[in-house]
N, CA, C and O atoms as CSV, one atom per row, in Angstrom:
chain,resi,resn,atom,element,x,y,z
A,1,UNK,N,N,25.212,88.062,168.532
A,1,UNK,CA,C,26.129,87.225,167.828
A,1,UNK,C,C,27.145,88.096,167.110
A,1,UNK,O,O,26.762,89.019,166.392
A,2,UNK,N,N,28.384,87.834,167.280
A,2,UNK,CA,C,29.428,88.618,166.633
A,2,UNK,C,C,30.017,87.891,165.447
A,2,UNK,O,O,29.598,86.784,165.111
A,3,UNK,N,N,30.980,88.513,164.822
A,3,UNK,CA,C,31.630,87.874,163.677
A,3,UNK,C,C,32.261,86.543,164.054
A,3,UNK,O,O,32.834,86.399,165.134
A,4,UNK,N,N,32.152,85.593,163.174
A,4,UNK,CA,C,32.765,84.270,163.316
A,4,UNK,C,C,32.197,83.446,164.458
A,4,UNK,O,O,32.823,82.469,164.868
A,5,UNK,N,N,31.025,83.808,164.989
A,5,UNK,CA,C,30.444,82.993,166.045
A,5,UNK,C,C,29.651,81.829,165.482
A,5,UNK,O,O,29.469,80.814,166.155
A,6,UNK,N,N,29.184,81.969,164.268
A,6,UNK,CA,C,28.444,80.885,163.634
A,6,UNK,C,C,28.813,80.840,162.156
A,6,UNK,O,O,28.784,81.857,161.463
A,7,UNK,N,N,29.153,79.674,161.697
A,7,UNK,CA,C,29.478,79.491,160.291
A,7,UNK,C,C,28.512,78.459,159.724
A,7,UNK,O,O,28.373,77.364,160.269
A,8,UNK,N,N,27.854,78.810,158.639
A,8,UNK,CA,C,26.970,77.865,157.975
A,8,UNK,C,C,27.447,77.676,156.545
A,8,UNK,O,O,28.096,78.550,155.970
A,9,UNK,N,N,27.122,76.543,155.990
A,9,UNK,CA,C,27.434,76.255,154.603
A,9,UNK,C,C,26.134,75.939,153.881
A,9,UNK,O,O,25.374,75.071,154.308
A,10,UNK,N,N,25.888,76.631,152.809
A,10,UNK,CA,C,24.703,76.380,151.994
A,10,UNK,C,C,25.145,75.714,150.707
A,10,UNK,O,O,26.042,76.207,150.022
A,11,UNK,N,N,24.529,74.614,150.382
A,11,UNK,CA,C,24.839,73.948,149.130
A,11,UNK,C,C,23.712,74.202,148.139
A,11,UNK,O,O,22.566,74.430,148.528
A,12,UNK,N,N,24.039,74.161,146.898
A,12,UNK,CA,C,23.007,74.370,145.900
A,12,UNK,C,C,23.615,74.585,144.532
A,12,UNK,O,O,24.810,74.380,144.320
A,13,UNK,N,N,22.778,74.998,143.624
A,13,UNK,CA,C,23.186,75.233,142.249
A,13,UNK,C,C,22.801,76.648,141.862
A,13,UNK,O,O,21.666,77.068,142.085
A,14,UNK,N,N,23.727,77.376,141.292
A,14,UNK,CA,C,23.443,78.710,140.793
A,14,UNK,C,C,22.959,78.582,139.352
A,14,UNK,O,O,23.729,78.234,138.457
A,15,UNK,N,N,21.697,78.863,139.142
A,15,UNK,CA,C,21.104,78.767,137.806
A,15,UNK,C,C,21.212,80.124,137.129
A,15,UNK,O,O,20.372,81.001,137.330
A,16,UNK,N,N,22.244,80.283,136.334
A,16,UNK,CA,C,22.546,81.598,135.769
A,16,UNK,C,C,21.448,82.135,134.860
A,16,UNK,O,O,21.321,83.349,134.700
A,17,UNK,N,N,20.669,81.266,134.274
A,17,UNK,CA,C,19.597,81.766,133.408
A,17,UNK,C,C,18.472,82.415,134.217
A,17,UNK,O,O,17.647,83.133,133.653
A,18,UNK,N,N,18.428,82.170,135.536
A,18,UNK,CA,C,17.398,82.758,136.389
A,18,UNK,C,C,17.940,83.857,137.297
A,18,UNK,O,O,17.235,84.836,137.543
A,19,UNK,N,N,19.136,83.735,137.790
A,19,UNK,CA,C,19.626,84.633,138.839
A,19,UNK,C,C,20.763,85.543,138.397
A,19,UNK,O,O,20.979,86.580,139.025
A,20,UNK,N,N,21.483,85.208,137.365
A,20,UNK,CA,C,22.623,86.022,136.961
A,20,UNK,C,C,23.875,85.177,136.871
A,20,UNK,O,O,23.816,84.003,136.505
A,21,UNK,N,N,24.994,85.764,137.200
A,21,UNK,CA,C,26.255,85.048,137.074
A,21,UNK,C,C,26.995,85.006,138.408
A,21,UNK,O,O,26.423,85.309,139.456
A,22,UNK,N,N,28.256,84.633,138.358
A,22,UNK,CA,C,29.047,84.510,139.586
A,22,UNK,C,C,29.186,85.834,140.328
A,22,UNK,O,O,29.452,85.839,141.530
A,23,UNK,N,N,29.011,86.951,139.635
A,23,UNK,CA,C,29.074,88.248,140.307
A,23,UNK,C,C,27.966,88.385,141.343
A,23,UNK,O,O,28.116,89.113,142.324
A,24,UNK,N,N,26.858,87.689,141.125
A,24,UNK,CA,C,25.772,87.708,142.108
A,24,UNK,C,C,26.235,87.116,143.437
A,24,UNK,O,O,25.784,87.546,144.498
A,25,UNK,N,N,27.127,86.136,143.385
A,25,UNK,CA,C,27.668,85.571,144.623
A,25,UNK,C,C,28.425,86.629,145.408
A,25,UNK,O,O,28.369,86.638,146.638
A,26,UNK,N,N,29.125,87.511,144.729
A,26,UNK,CA,C,29.809,88.608,145.407
A,26,UNK,C,C,28.796,89.523,146.086
A,26,UNK,O,O,29.036,90.006,147.193
A,27,UNK,N,N,27.661,89.764,145.424
A,27,UNK,CA,C,26.594,90.572,146.029
A,27,UNK,C,C,26.079,89.911,147.306
A,27,UNK,O,O,25.849,90.583,148.312
A,28,UNK,N,N,25.901,88.607,147.261
A,28,UNK,CA,C,25.413,87.875,148.427
A,28,UNK,C,C,26.431,87.934,149.563
A,28,UNK,O,O,26.060,88.100,150.725
A,29,UNK,N,N,27.700,87.801,149.229
A,29,UNK,CA,C,28.744,87.909,150.260
A,29,UNK,C,C,28.752,89.301,150.888
A,29,UNK,O,O,28.920,89.438,152.099
A,30,UNK,N,N,28.570,90.322,150.068
A,30,UNK,CA,C,28.520,91.692,150.593
A,30,UNK,C,C,27.332,91.871,151.526
A,30,UNK,O,O,27.445,92.525,152.563
A,31,UNK,N,N,26.186,91.289,151.159
A,31,UNK,CA,C,25.013,91.345,152.030
A,31,UNK,C,C,25.309,90.665,153.365
A,31,UNK,O,O,24.895,91.154,154.415
A,32,UNK,N,N,26.012,89.557,153.330
A,32,UNK,CA,C,26.355,88.845,154.562
A,32,UNK,C,C,27.268,89.697,155.438
A,32,UNK,O,O,27.126,89.706,156.661
A,33,UNK,N,N,28.194,90.406,154.823
A,33,UNK,CA,C,29.106,91.263,155.584
A,33,UNK,C,C,28.383,92.404,156.287
A,33,UNK,O,O,28.886,92.942,157.273
A,34,UNK,N,N,27.198,92.781,155.786
A,34,UNK,CA,C,26.416,93.853,156.403
A,34,UNK,C,C,25.715,93.379,157.672
A,34,UNK,O,O,25.246,94.198,158.461
A,35,UNK,N,N,25.640,92.068,157.875
A,35,UNK,CA,C,25.068,91.457,159.073
A,35,UNK,C,C,23.634,91.924,159.369
A,35,UNK,O,O,23.273,92.160,160.522
A,36,UNK,N,N,22.836,92.050,158.324
A,36,UNK,CA,C,21.419,92.385,158.470
A,36,UNK,C,C,20.590,91.134,158.224
A,36,UNK,O,O,21.000,90.245,157.478
A,37,UNK,N,N,19.438,91.071,158.846
A,37,UNK,CA,C,18.534,89.946,158.613
A,37,UNK,C,C,18.019,89.996,157.185
A,37,UNK,O,O,17.639,91.057,156.690
A,38,UNK,N,N,18.009,88.866,156.538
A,38,UNK,CA,C,17.518,88.751,155.161
A,38,UNK,C,C,16.568,87.568,155.083
A,38,UNK,O,O,16.736,86.593,155.814
A,39,UNK,N,N,15.578,87.639,154.211
A,39,UNK,CA,C,14.697,86.481,154.044
A,39,UNK,C,C,15.432,85.336,153.355
A,39,UNK,O,O,16.264,85.552,152.474
A,40,UNK,N,N,15.113,84.135,153.767
A,40,UNK,CA,C,15.661,82.935,153.141
A,40,UNK,C,C,14.496,82.138,152.596
A,40,UNK,O,O,13.588,81.769,153.341
A,41,UNK,N,N,14.517,81.872,151.302
A,41,UNK,CA,C,13.424,81.107,150.714
A,41,UNK,C,C,13.938,80.196,149.617
A,41,UNK,O,O,14.961,80.453,148.982
A,42,UNK,N,N,13.190,79.123,149.418
A,42,UNK,CA,C,13.502,78.168,148.357
A,42,UNK,C,C,13.032,78.710,147.018
A,42,UNK,O,O,12.291,79.691,146.956
A,43,UNK,N,N,13.464,78.067,145.965
A,43,UNK,CA,C,13.055,78.460,144.626
A,43,UNK,C,C,11.561,78.315,144.389
A,43,UNK,O,O,11.005,78.979,143.514
A,44,UNK,N,N,10.905,77.457,145.158
A,44,UNK,CA,C,9.467,77.272,144.994
A,44,UNK,C,C,8.656,78.237,145.862
A,44,UNK,O,O,7.426,78.197,145.871
A,45,UNK,N,N,9.369,79.110,146.594
A,45,UNK,CA,C,8.683,80.121,147.375
A,45,UNK,C,C,8.537,79.819,148.857
A,45,UNK,O,O,8.039,80.663,149.602
A,46,UNK,N,N,8.950,78.657,149.305
A,46,UNK,CA,C,8.862,78.323,150.729
A,46,UNK,C,C,9.788,79.230,151.527
A,46,UNK,O,O,10.985,79.308,151.250
A,47,UNK,N,N,9.223,79.918,152.524
A,47,UNK,CA,C,9.995,80.856,153.314
A,47,UNK,C,C,10.481,80.212,154.600
A,47,UNK,O,O,9.749,79.481,155.267
A,48,UNK,N,N,11.741,80.501,154.936
A,48,UNK,CA,C,12.332,79.987,156.160
A,48,UNK,C,C,12.515,81.098,157.199
A,48,UNK,O,O,13.070,80.850,158.270
A,49,UNK,N,N,12.072,82.282,156.907
A,49,UNK,CA,C,12.138,83.374,157.880
A,49,UNK,C,C,13.274,84.335,157.621
A,49,UNK,O,O,13.954,84.280,156.597
A,50,UNK,N,N,13.456,85.229,158.599
A,50,UNK,CA,C,14.517,86.235,158.513
A,50,UNK,C,C,15.674,85.829,159.363
A,50,UNK,O,O,16.674,86.545,159.429
């Protein structure tokens, strides 16, 4: 899969008291640009895989 072959949209709420601030979103975008597999999990710990 190359760049721009799949676009997904994730909806949710950024809870700054638990995760940080809007700068964390920049970190997440940078991780996405690296195109490495990352774990995806819910706040309750449910894992959706890599």
